[in-house]
C-alpha positions as CSV (number, residue, x, y, z in Angstrom):
1,M,19.8,100.9,197.6
2,H,16.1,100.1,197.6
3,I,12.7,101.7,197.7
4,H,9.3,100.7,199.1
5,V,6.1,101.4,197.2
6,T,2.9,101.2,199.2
7,A,-0.7,101.1,198.2
8,N,-4.0,100.7,200.1
9,H,-3.8,96.9,199.8
10,G,-0.1,96.1,199.5
11,E,3.5,97.0,199.3
12,A,6.5,96.2,197.1
13,K,10.2,96.6,197.6
14,F,12.5,97.2,194.6
15,W,16.3,97.1,194.6
16,L,17.6,100.0,192.5
17,E,21.2,98.8,192.2
18,P,22.9,97.1,190.5
19,E,19.7,96.7,188.5
20,I,16.0,97.2,189.3
21,T,14.6,94.0,190.7
22,L,11.6,93.1,192.8
23,A,12.7,92.1,196.3
24,V,9.3,91.7,198.1
25,N,5.7,91.9,197.1
26,H,2.9,91.8,199.7
27,G,-0.6,91.9,198.3
28,L,-0.1,93.5,194.9
29,S,-1.1,91.7,191.7
30,A,1.4,90.8,189.0
31,H,0.0,93.5,186.8
32,E,0.4,96.1,189.5
33,V,4.0,95.0,190.2
34,R,4.8,95.3,186.4
35,E,3.3,98.8,186.3
36,L,5.2,99.9,189.4
37,Q,8.4,98.4,188.1
38,H,8.0,100.3,184.8
39,V,7.5,103.6,186.8
40,V,10.6,102.9,188.9
41,E,12.6,102.1,185.8
42,E,11.5,105.4,184.2
43,Q,12.2,107.4,187.4
44,R,15.3,105.5,188.6
45,D,17.8,108.4,188.2
46,D,15.5,110.9,189.9
47,I,14.8,108.5,192.8
48,I,18.5,107.9,193.3
49,Q,19.2,111.7,193.2
50,Y,16.4,112.4,195.7
51,W,17.8,109.7,198.0
52,H,21.3,111.3,197.9
53,D,19.8,114.8,198.4
54,H,17.9,113.5,201.5
55,F,20.4,111.1,203.1
56,G,23.7,112.4,201.7
57,N,26.1,110.8,199.3
58,D,27.5,108.3,201.8
């Protein structure tokens, strides 16, 4: 499972499982990626739950 995070000047893709890792970064600074990863880590459980609510548990 992964998510895409977009900004005006770039995009990052993070894998959520088995652990949170950066998959792709286009245009974001290392500092921005670290901040985004921190937010994803804090919200991981909610993100996964929202994903299951939207797409189903399959």
